[in-house]
C-alpha positions in Angstrom: 21.3 -39.7 -181.6 19.5 -38.8 -178.5 16.5 -36.5 -178.3 18.4 -33.7 -176.7 21.2 -33.8 -179.4 18.4 -33.8 -182.1 16.9 -30.7 -180.4 20.2 -28.9 -180.3 20.8 -29.6 -184.0 17.4 -28.3 -184.9 17.8 -25.0 -183.0 21.3 -24.4 -184.4 23.1 -26.0 -181.4 22.2 -23.3 -179.0 20.5 -24.4 -175.8 18.5 -22.1 -173.7 20.0 -21.4 -170.3 17.3 -21.1 -167.6 17.3 -17.8 -165.7 18.8 -18.0 -162.2 16.4 -18.1 -159.4 16.0 -14.8 -157.6 16.0 -15.0 -153.8 13.9 -12.7 -151.7 16.3 -10.0 -150.4 15.8 -9.0 -146.8 17.5 -6.3 -145.0 20.0 -7.4 -142.4 19.4 -6.8 -138.7 22.9 -5.3 -138.6 25.7 -5.7 -136.1 25.1 -5.8 -132.4 27.9 -5.3 -129.9 27.5 -6.7 -126.5 29.7 -6.1 -123.5 29.6 -9.1 -121.2 31.1 -9.2 -117.7 31.4 -12.5 -115.7 33.1 -14.0 -112.8 33.5 -17.6 -111.5 29.9 -17.7 -110.5 28.4 -16.7 -113.8 27.4 -13.8 -116.0 26.9 -10.4 -114.4 25.7 -7.6 -116.7 25.2 -7.7 -120.4 25.2 -4.4 -122.1 24.1 -3.9 -125.7 25.6 -0.9 -127.5 23.0 1.4 -129.0 22.9 1.6 -132.7 25.2 4.3 -134.2 27.3 4.7 -130.9 30.9 3.5 -130.4 32.6 2.4 -127.3 34.9 5.2 -126.0 36.5 5.8 -122.6 33.5 7.7 -121.3 31.0 4.9 -122.2 33.3 2.2 -120.9 33.8 4.0 -117.6 30.0 4.2 -117.2 29.9 0.4 -117.7 32.5 -0.1 -115.0 30.4 2.0 -112.5 27.3 -0.2 -113.3 29.5 -3.3 -113.0 30.5 -2.2 -109.4 26.9 -1.6 -108.4 25.8 -5.0 -109.7 28.8 -6.7 -107.9 27.7 -5.1 -104.6 24.2 -6.3 -105.2 24.9 -9.9 -106.5 28.2 -10.7 -104.9 27.9 -8.8 -101.6 29.8 -11.4 -99.5 32.7 -11.6 -102.0 33.2 -8.0 -102.7 35.5 -7.1 -99.7 39.1 -7.0 -101.1 38.5 -5.3 -104.4 38.3 -6.8 -107.9 40.9 -8.3 -110.1 40.0 -7.1 -113.6 41.3 -8.6 -116.8 40.5 -7.0 -120.1 42.2 -6.8 -123.6 44.2 -3.9 -125.0 41.4 -2.1 -126.8 41.7 1.7 -127.0 38.8 2.3 -124.7 40.3 0.0 -122.1 43.8 1.6 -122.3 42.6 5.3 -122.1 43.8 7.3 -119.2 40.1 8.1 -118.1 39.4 4.3 -117.9 42.5 3.7 -115.9 41.6 6.4 -113.5 38.1 5.0 -113.1 39.5 1.5 -112.5 41.7 2.9 -109.7 38.8 4.9 -108.3 36.5 1.9 -108.2 39.2 -0.2 -106.5 39.5 -2.6 -109.5 43.0 -4.0 -109.7 44.0 -4.4 -113.3 45.7 -7.5 -114.5 48.1 -7.0 -117.4 48.8 -9.6 -120.0 50.6 -9.5 -123.3 48.4 -9.0 -126.3 49.1 -12.5 -127.7 49.6 -14.4 -124.5 49.7 -18.2 -125.2 48.0 -18.7 -121.7 44.9 -17.0 -123.0 44.8 -18.3 -126.5 42.6 -21.3 -127.2 44.6 -24.5 -127.5 44.2 -27.0 -130.3 45.0 -30.5 -130.0 45.4 -33.2 -132.6 45.0 -36.9 -131.9 45.7 -39.8 -134.2 43.7 -42.9 -134.2 46.3 -45.6 -134.7 
């Protein structure tokens, strides 16, 4: 008989279970939503949504105005024929106010189906034979 078995017999067969370790609980920083615009030459503006605010058509339209100003500043030689603009089908992007702002800013919207295979990441498998 091992020492542990002997101890269990003496205590009636009940072993003490150690208390689980308590970890220090720290409040999360929370979610942060960033709107990032880029072109073939790199990232243009990055906008962080203020806490407690949601993206709606008015907020998104103001981002588009900021984007046009930044395009004029950073891509002055390339900003002659308008902008081809691709975004997803989020409600703020599809709102009538946003569509009017895109037309006013001379941004030409590119449509795509919501689940286009051309925009989905491709996965490949390979076998090592």
